C-alpha positions, -999 to +999 in steps of 0.1 A: +289+528-659+292+533-622+273+514-602+264+520-567+269+481-548+253+487-519+221+483-495+196+511-494+200+508-456+240+508-460+228+546-471+200+565-452+216+585-431+252+587-448+240+620-468+219+645-475+202+636-504+166+644-527+146+616-549+131+625-573+105+596-569+090+565-543+088+531-554+070+512-531+073+471-544+044+450-521+039+417-520+002+412-514-017+384-504-058+386-503-086+372-479-104+373-508-088+358-536-114+358-561-108+397-560-081+393-577-096+380-610-118+403-612-107+432-640-137+453-631-129+451-589-092+456-597-091+492-624-119+507-598-101+499-566-069+507-586-084+542-596-097+544-557-057+538-551-050+564-572-075+593-559-073+587-525-033+592-534-036+620-552-016+604-582-032+619-618-046+586-637-036+594-680-049+555-690-051+517-677-040+493-693-058+456-680-048+420-696-070+393-683-053+357-686-066+318-690-074+304-667-067+331-643-049+359-628-046+401-644-021+424-655-037+461-650-012+487-652-019+525-646-002+550-668+005+580-640+013+614-649+037+608-622+050+574-633+031+542-631+011+512-606+009+479-614-007+450-600+000+417-615-022+390-596-021+351-590-058+344-579-051+312-575-027+318-547-042+348-535-012+366-542-007+403-558+027+417-566+022+458-565+045+485-577+039+518-570+062+544-585+058+582-585+076+613-583+043+634-565+016+627-551+013+601-517+021+569-530+023+550-494-018+566-491-025+545-530-009+511-512-031+516-480-063+522-502-054+493-529-043+473-496-076+472-480-096+472-514-080+440-520-085+423-483-048+424-478-041+397-448-002+398-449+015+428-474+051+430-473+063+464-490+101+475-499+106+516-502+132+526-525+142+561-533+148+568-571+165+591-587+183+598-558+205+636-555+232+633-534+237+672-517+264+659-498+293+638-497+296+604-501+282+608-541+273+629-562+261+633-599+280+637-623+277+673-643 
């Protein structure tokens, strides 16, 4: 198995490439932590985010933890959106992975609905298909 051991920042601009999908990994701190413990509100928020991002929801699975916290996974035709909450810390871990649509718009809507006061996002291209040097997938 080949591994590419370098940072995405080092790769940007080194070769033309096409990505099969876009993966956003977000650290979200909410100004209203109670929202992070409301599974109905979270489900509605994820559905609104997916609609805004033109993402096709196939199914949604929600699990409530005791005494608090929620995990929600939206299975998308384009991949998935997940959110894991720690209301006691006002924190949510959010992933949006999509091969189509607008995952950035979906994340914008979700963080707005979560009343985010601070957001950190890592953007990743997934399934990179190199069209030139220095890397090319094996055929």
